[in-house]
N, C-alpha and C positions, 0 to 999 in steps of 0.2 A: 518034880512038879511039871506037868505038861503045859503047853501054851494055853490049852482050854481051861486049866486050873489056875493060871496066873491071875493075880489081882490086877485089875485095870488101873492104870495111872496116867493122868494127863499132866505133862510137864510143859509149863508156859514161861518162857524167858526169851528176851530179844537177842541174847548172845548165843549165836549158832554154835560156837566152839564149846561153850559151857554145856549147852544142851546135848551135843554129840557125846561128850565125855560122861556126863551124868546119866544119859540114857543107857549107855553101855554098862555102867556100874549098876544101875537099877535092874537091868535085864538079868545080870549075873546074880542078883539077889531075888529073882523070881517074879518080877513084875512084867506085865505086858504094857509097854510104854508108847504113848502117842505124844508127839511133840507139836507145839504151836509156838509161834514167835510173837504173838500179839493177842490181846483180849479179843479183838475182832475175828481173828483166825480160830481162837479156842472155843468161842461160844457155840458155833454150829456143831463142832466136834462133840462138845459136852451134851448138847441137846440130843444129838443122834445116838450117843452111847454114853450115858452118865457114868463117870469114873468112880471107882471105889476110893481112890486116892488122887490127890492133886498137889503139885508143887507150883506155886505162882510167884513170879517176881513182882515186887511192889511197883517199881518204876520201869515203864516201857514206853516206846513210841505209841501214840494213840491213847486209848483209854488206860487208866491206871489199873493195876492188879486188883485193887479192892473191889472194882466193879465186877470182876470175874468171881472173886471170893463170894460176894453176895449172891450172884446168880447161881453158882454151884451149890451153895447152901440152900437156896430156895428150891432148886431142882431136886436135891436129895440131902436132907439134913444129916444123914449118916456118912456123907463123903468126908474123909479125913483130909484136911487141907493144911499144908505147910506154906507159909508166906516167907519168902526170902527177900532181904533188902540190904543194900549197901548204905542205906541212910537210916539206921536203927534209931528209934526214939520211943519213949514211953507212949506218947500220943498215938503214933501210928500202930504200935503194938496193941494198944487198947482198942483202937478202931478196927483192926483186923480181927481180933477175937470177937468183938461185938457183932461183926458181920458174918461170923461163922468159921473163922480159921481155927484149926485145932492147935496150931503152934506158930510161932513167929521166930525166925532165926536171922541173925545178922550174917551177911556174907563176910568172908568165905565160909561155907559150910560144906562138909564132905557127905558122901552118900550114906555112910554109917550114921552120922548125926541126923540127917534128914529122916532116914528110916526109923531111928529111935524116936524122933519127934512125933511120928504118927501115933505112937502109943501113949503120949502124954495127954493129960486132960487140960483143956484150955483154961479152966478156972483155977488150976493149981500151980502153973509154972509158965513164965515167959522167959525164954532164953536169950541172953545177950552174950556174945563171944568176946566182949571187950570190957575193960574197966569203965566206970562211969565217965561220961564225957566231961572234958574241962570246958570252960566258958568259950575259949577260942574255937574249939571243935563245934560246940553248939551254934555259935555265930556262923561258922563256915557252912554247916548243914542248913541253917535257916536261909542264908544267902543263896545256896545252891537250889533250894526248894523254890524260892521266889524267882530266881533266874529261870528255872524251868517253867514256872507258871507264866512267865512273860516271853516264852519262846526264845530264850537265850539272848534277848535284846537287853544290852547293857544299859542303855539310856532309860528304858521303861523300868528296868529293875531298880536303878538308882533312884528314880522318882518314887517308886513304890516303897523303898526303904528310907526315903527322905535323907538321901546321902548324895554327896557330890560324885559325879561319874568317875573322876580320877581316883577318888578314895576307894570306890568299889573295885575299880580295876586293880589297884594295889592289893586289896584284900584277896581278890581272885587269883592273883599271881603268886600269893604266898599262902599255900594251904597250911593248916595247923600241923604241928608235929604229930607223928603217928598216923597220919592220913594215908 
């Protein structure tokens, strides 16, 4: 396959090392890869050259990945979009699929899993690489989400969760097993 025949792929993740490694692996699999490290960086690239495929991280600095999923789907409904996240949940998986994602994978996911995910149909399969979360893990993920929504401000997060600040700090210092 020549570069002109390569399928265009937009890779969007704020982890530069992850992008470098995944980009190399995807090029070896025949893709022409463009990398962006934020939704804000990716949008003009997508509008200038709509990709055939895209890999989008759910949580990044700036706008969340779902904003890009929606924009990519509106730009070209045939774009195959795989959403990656370290915070897998049924709610976010459903939201990603509703906005146009082809597939939703929990991190860590390797290049082969991602490429395979492009061929799955959104309405038939949502992949999770882990066992169902226990209550402690669900609580941890919820706290992390609220903390991020409040700019990592412990006091504001504690108020939003109706929790004492010291209790919140203890919970943050003790991630659930398997995290």
